N, C-alpha and C positions, 0 to 999 in steps of 0.2 A: 343522421336523422332517421327516424324509427319510421318504419313502413304500417300505416294504420290498419293494415290487412284489407281483404277484400270488403268491397262497399257496394251498393243498391248501384252505382254508376258504373261499376267495371261490368255488370249485366245488359247491359246498353246494347242492343244489335244492332245494326245499319244492314237493309234490305239493299236490292239492285239498285231503286230509285233515291237513294242515300236517305231515307226515312230512318229515324231511330225508333227500334223498339224498345220498349223499357223506359221510356222517359215518362210516360205517363203513369205509370207502376211507382218509379221512383217520387214523383210528385204527389202520387196518393198515398203514399208510406211517408212521406214528410207531413202532408195534412193529417194522419190519421195520428201520427204521434202528439203533434200537436195538440189535437183533440182531445187525445188519451190525457194528454197535462191538463190541459182546460177542466176536462170533466171532474179531476179531483179539487178542483175548488170550487168554493160555494159563493154563487153570487151573491144571494141574499145577508151572508156573512159580511161581505164584501159591501153591500150598501149601509149597513150600520156602520160599518169603519170608515166611509167615503164622507161620513157626516162633517169631519174636520175638513177635507178637500172641498167642500161645497164654497168655503169663503171664497175660493179664486175660482173654483173649476165649475162652480154652480151645482144646485142642488137634482137635477137629473143629469151633469156632466155638460152642461153647455155651458161656458165659460161668462162671467159677470166681471172680468176684468179684462180689458184691452190687451195686455201683453200675457194671458195666461191661455193656453189650446184649451177646445174644446175637447172631452175626452170621452164622452158618448159616443158608441160606435165605434171605437180604435179596436182594431185587434187586440185579443187579450196577448199574443206574444209580444207584439208592440209596446204595450203599456207595460207589463212586466219586465222587459228590457231596459226601459228608460228609469224606472224606479230602481230598478237593480244598479245602472250605473250613477243614478244620484246617490244611493245608499255608500255606495264603495268611494263615491268622490269623481269617479272616470268623468262624468256629466258634471259641470259646476253652475249651481243657481244657489244664491243666498238662502232661498227660503226652502227649497226642496233638499238640500243635501241636509236640513236640517229637520225637515218631516220625514224623509227615507231612512235616516239614519236608523230609527228602533225599529223599521218593520222587518217583521221575519218573513223569509220566504212564503209562509203559508198566507201571511197577509197581502204579500203583494200580489200572491195568485188569486185569492178573493177577491181584492179592488181590481185586478184586470178582469175576471171574470165578471163581476157589475158592470164595469163599461162596455165590455163586449156584449151583454147582452140587452143594452138600451138600444132601441129601434130608433134610426132617425131616417127623414126623407131629406134628400137633395134635390133643387129644383133649379137646373140651369136657365139661366136669363132666356 
């Protein structure tokens, strides 16, 4: 097995009370990396590319079809992962596999940025 080398997790220290120092740093580093990837994406380009998605997922990312999920407000990382899984066939859906197949990584990043930029309010009952 090949060793991945040093990681952020290896820098976590434990104090006398058993609290881990560095865990917050690791979480911030992961968030910064995700944010940097999302910042390269263009939400407005994603909005234009999402026109075809609106048939099932709604104009503003709120689904109009009972078996299609709402995409508004979903984290960009989640949308990216799902679209890449549909594109590769790792995740199967007869419509989404066809729709995602021609998408480039940039297309997926833009779409994910668009849906992540939509703000929604949830009101518990």
